[in-house]
Structures are given as structure tokens and as C-alpha cells.
N, C-alpha and C positions, 0 to 999 in steps of 0.2 A: 381932091384923092387922099388929102392928108389925114383927113378926118375919121374915113371912112378904113383907113389901114389904124389908127389909133382905137377905136370902136372895135375892132377885129383882131388887135392884140390882146386888148386887154380882156374881152371874152375869151381868147384860147388859155392866156396865164388864168385866168379864174376855172375856166373847164382841167386844166390840169391838176390845181390843186384840190378841186374838188371829187375828180376819181382817184387820185391817191388816196383821200382822204375814204374814201369808200371803198376801197382795197384793204386798207387797215384796220376798217369795222370786221374785216372778217378774218383777218391777221390776229387779234387778241382773240386766243383762246377763251370761253365759257369757265368761271370757274364753279365747279361742282363740291360741295360741301359734304364733309366726312360724316359731320354731327360728332366730332371728337369730345371727349370728355371736356368742360370749359371749364378753364383756370383764367385767362383772360381778364383783367379787370377796367372796363370802362367807367369813366365820367363824361354822362352826358350834359354838353353845358349847350343854353338854348337862350337866346338872347331873344326879347319880345319887349315890344311895344304895340300897345292897342293891338292884343288878338284876343279878347275877350270870346267872338265870334268863333274864332277856330280853336281855342283852347281845351274844351271838352275833350273832342276827338284827339287831336296829339296827348291825351292824358289817357285817355283811355285804350290807344296803341300802345303806349309805353305799358301800363298794365298789363296786356295782353303778350309783351315781349315772353318768347320763350326762352328765357337765360336765368339761371338762379340770381335773385338779388341781393343775396351776398356779393355777388361781381361784378354790381353797378350801381352807381349814383345818379341822381337827378340834380341839375344845377339851374335854375331857373333865373337870368340876370333880366331885370325889370326896367327897362331904360324910361325911366318915369312915363308910366299907360297913365291915360286918363279914364280908363273906362273899368272895368269890373272884373280885370283879369289876375287881381291877385286875390278876392274875394272866391273866386272859379278854381282856382287853385287849391286853396284852403280849404275850403269845402269836398275838393277831391281828395285831399291827404287825410281828412277825419276818418275815412272808406277804405284808406289803402294804405295804412299804416305800417306795412311788412317793408315799402319802399324807403328808401335810404333817398329823401330829395331833402333841398333847400331854394329857397325864393331868395334873392338878394336883390337890392337896389344899385343901379350902376353908377360907376363915379366916374364923370366925365374929364378926362385929361387930354384930350385931343380931339379932333375933328372926326373923328371915326366911330361913332356908336358902338360897332359890333367889335371893333376892335378892343376898345376899353371895354368892352362886357366882359371878353375872352380873359382880357387880363383880370378884370375883377376876380375871374373864379380860380384861375391859375394858383394862386397860393393855398386853395383850401381844398382843393383837390386829393380825393383818398384813395384815387387807382394811377397806373402810369399812363392809360391812354386817354385822350382827350376824342372826344367824339363828337361833332358838331350838328346840329338842327336846325329848323325855324318855328316859330310858331304856329303855321300855317299849313302844317307838313304832316302825312300820318306814316307811321314808319311799321314798316312788316316784321310781320310775329318773328323771323328767324334772320332776323336784322344783327344784334349782335352776334349769333352766333355763328353765320357766314362770316362778320368779320375776325372774328376768333381763329376760324379755321384757314380763313385766308392767312392771317396772321403767321399761324403759325408754320405755316407750308410756305410762304416766302418770305418771309424775316423782315419784311418790310416793316419801316418808323414811320411812312407817311402813306394813306392810301386815299383814295378819291374814289367814290361811289354812284351810282346812276341816279338819277331823277326823270319824274313825268308828271304830269299835270293830272290830276282828277277831274276832268269835265263833264259838263252836263250835255248834252246835247242841244248845244247853241252855235252858230257861226263864229259868233266873238269868241268864245273857248276854244273854238278850233283853229281860231287864227292865232290864238297862242301859243295852241298847242305843236302847231306847226314849225314857229321860231323853236321852242324846245326841242325838239324833234333834232331840229339841224343844228342846235348846238352841243345835243348830249351827242352824238353823229361824230360830228366834229371832236369832241372831246373823245370819245373810242376810237375811230379812225387816228388821230395823232399819235394816242398811247401802244395802237397798233405799229405803227411806224416809228415806234422808238421817240418819235417827235413830241411826246406831250406838253401840254402848256397850262390847261385848263381843267375847274374842276367847281363844285357846287356847295355853298359852305353849308347847304341842307342835308348833306350825306356828304361828312369829310373826317378824317381822324388821323392821328401822330399820335407820338409818344411825346411825355412834357419834357423828357429828355432832350430829343431830335429836335422838339417845338424853340431848348433854349442855345442847344449845338449851332442852330441857323443863326443864331442873335434876336430870335423870337420877329415880333413886330418892328424893332428898329430898320430905318431907312422907308416906312411902309404907311406911317402913320400921319405924311401929309395928304393921303386919297382917303376921301371918306368911304370908299368902299376896299375891296381885296382882302379884307380876312382871309376868303382862300386861294383866291387864283395868283393874288402877287408873291404869298406865303410858298404856295406849290412850285411858283416860278423861282424864289428862292432857294428852293429846297434840291431843285432838277437842275441849277445852276452848282449849284454847292458839293452835292452828292447825289447822283440821279439814282444810282443804283439801290438805295434805298426807299424810293419813292415807286407806290403802282397801282393799277387801276381795277377793284373789283368787277370784273364784269359777270353781276349773275342779277336776275329777277328776284330773289330771295333778300336779297340786298337791295331793291328799287324801294325811295322814298316818294311818295306821291305828295306834290301841293299841291296848292290852290290858286286857279286861275282868278284873276281880277276883272271885276265887273265894269268898274269904269275907262273910260276910254284915256280920259284924262292921266289917269294915276298908271296906265300901263306904258303910256308915252314916257314918263317922269322917272318910271320902270327902268326901261330901256334906257335911258340918257343915261341913268345911275350907273347900268350894264357897261356901255359903251364907254363912260370914263375911265373904267377900271384900265382902259387899254395904253390910256397916255403915262402909266406906270408900267408897262409891260417891260419886263429885263429878256425876255427871251426872242430873238432875233427871229424867228418862225413866226410867233407868236406876232410880231411887229407885222413881217410882211402880208402874212394872209388877211389882218385887220384891213391892211391898206388895200390890199385887193380887193376885198370884198366890200368896201366901202365904194373904191373907185369904178366896181362893175354896178353897183345900185347906182351911183350918182351918174354913170358914162348914160345908160339906159335911160335915165329920166330926161338926160338933158337931148338925147337924140328924139324922146318922143317932144318935148318940146321943139327942138330945131324942126324937126317934120311937119309942123304943120305952116313952114315958109320954104321947106324944101320938099313936094311929095316926094322924091328920090328915095329921100331919108325912111320911108315907111319899109322899106325892105328888108332894110338896117335893121331897124327897129323891132320887127318881127322874126327875123333871123338869130338877134342876139337873144330875145326873150324866149324862142322855143329853143336853144340852145343852153339856155338857165334854167329853165322848167327844166329839163332831163335831166340834166345832173343833180339839180334841185330834189327830185324826185328820186333817183338812183339812193341817194344818201337819204334820204328820209325815209324809204322804203323798206332798208336794210335795217335802218334805226329800229322804225317802229314793229320789224318781224322780232327783233329781239326783247323791246322792251314792252310789245304790248299784244305781240300774235294774234292782231286784228287786221281785219283790212283797211287798207287807206287810199285814200285818194285823197290830191292835193288841188283844190280847186282853180279854176283857171283865173278868178277873180284874187283870191287871195295874191297869187302868183303874181297878178300886175297892180294890184294894191301895194305889196311889201319895197320891191326899192322904192316907193316914194317914201312910206314909213321908217323907213331905215335910212335912206337919206337926212329926213331931218332930225332922227335920231343922233344920228352920226356925227352929225355937224356942231348940235346943240352938245354935246357933248365934249368937243373941241374948244368949244366959244363960247359956252355957258355955264348954270349950273343947273340944278334940279331941286326939286321939290319931292317929298318922301315923307307921309306920314306928319303932316300938318311942321317940318321944317324944311329951310330950305338950305341947300349946301352948295358954297361957290369951289369952280376950282381952284 
């Protein structure tokens, strides 16, 4: 009887958290840009490693930005790429001399390549705002304009923005998109409930003065990742009134899915490993609840092969989880993609196993990323 109560309690707690996130998505208002005269200066900082395949699309999206070139610069920090990334950049620069661009090699000082890359760029920035993205992203044309309007209206010193995958029509890409929608929904919903704790470095901005006021990455360098979410939590702990979320499709950055299953697993372990550095109690609790929900369902499935009565619990837990997951993803999709949404049953069955494996590996092991091995 105890195991039934345990599974039921975990499911109830998980449902409560997800329903609160669902309501928070609607609470956070959509920001409408007024297209005011651009005055905010941005330094776009892009850490890259082996992005030759993706760099042309990113550079083209930078060229298409609807913002005066004199009000932004682009700084690419190359973390020892072994492909043609630098050559692609140099060829692009020859035909785009109107843009202020810099290409530098990273200087490694810690176990966190991205934090090192951002720290490498900071001393040479020409503008007051840092805005980070990744080498596999595509930027919307009104990206900087929308950020400028939001900054002018809210007076925030740190702003998180939305991210979505640019997928092809295949199951593996869709599977990654579902998780992205869940993460984005959690991000938006948490901010809507005034409990923000998550962001994505592919679309994240802050003033250099606020960064230094927070102490920069001090206390965070022992984590391989976290240049985004751990810095955000540091800011929310010290000065939450200066942090905002830009809920606007005009600021929606698109990134590419991964085609290799092993690389996806390693990426998710890398993401999950950030949770060990969370300073936000709500974030810690939510991470534990999500992991417990997935582990409980997987455990129930395994036990049900020897205890047939447990199959009723298995499918009851799955039905409740599917319903609340679908609700959060559906509402998030309605904002980010404005298209039809369907969560395949197969994906909802596979995901708890996938999440359990990556969660456990993040707690007890390391991960590989772009040809390197990182340990906790």
C-alpha cells in the first residue's frame, strides 16, 4: 500500500507544479514593441566551437538585423575550433564591412569554456549591453529593436528571451522540440509567477555594469555550464527587480536540433548538470520533483512486470503526466509557434526513461561535448 501512496503523492505534487506553470504562462503579458528610435548599444557575444556548418545562417541573420549598425557590434569568441569557422567568418566580413565585428580565440582559465569566452570579450566591449547567442542560432530581424524597446520601457538590467528549435519534419527533431517547449514553458510560467529561475544563453542580455555589480561569474566557474541560468539566479537572488523576461515572438531566437542521438543525450546531461549549481530553492525543488516523477514512473513500469496490479498505477500516472505536460506545451506552442500541436504518445512514454538516464548521469557522472570530456 505504501508504494501506491508514494507514487500517488509524487504525481500529485508534480501536477501541482505543472498547473502553476501553466497558469503563469498566461499571467506574463506579451510585450508589444513600439519601434522607438534605437539608442541602446549592444555587444553581441557569440562563443563558438566547430560551427562551420551553422555559421553562414547565423551571419546572414546578423546582416538582416533591423537595427543601426553603429549601435551594435559582433564579437565571436572561437573556442579552438577544428573546422573552417574562422575562414567562413573572414569571407563573410569581406562583403559586410559596414558591421563592426571582431573574431578572437578563447583564453581558457576555468573549466567552463563559455564563461571563459564571455570573460574574454568583456574587456573590449564598446557598448553597455551584452547580448549572447550561440553559433547554431538564427536571429530574428527585429531582435535588437525589440530588446531596446523592452529595456526602455522596463528599465531592466538583465533580460531573458525565448528560444525555439528550427526543426525538420522528423520524429527525432520533434522529440527535441517537445522538450524545448517544456523548458520554455517552464521559463515563461515561472517568470509569470514571479518565480523566474531559468533562461537560455542563446538569447540572454545584461548590462556590463550589472554583471560586474553581481560579481560576474565568481562562485560559478566550477560548473562547466551555467553562463546563463546560474548567472540569472545570482541576479534574482541579489536584485530581482532588475531582471525581466521578454515575451515576444519578435525576439524569438531559433536554434538547430541535433541529428545524433548520443550527442542529444550528452547535451541533456550537460543541461541537467547545471541544476547541481542552482542557488534558487524553487528551482532546486522543481528539478527534484521532475526527476522523481520520471524515476517513479520508470520504477512503476519495471515493478509492474512482477506485480500486475501496478499496471493500473503505471497508466494512471502516465495519463495524468501526459495531460499536464500537454497543457504546458500546448500553451507555450501557441505563443512561440502559432501552429498545430500534438504530443505523440510514443514520445511521452519514451521521455521518462530518457530524462531519468540523463538526470542520474548529471548527478553522478560527466559528459562529452564537442570533442571534450567534462567531469562534475
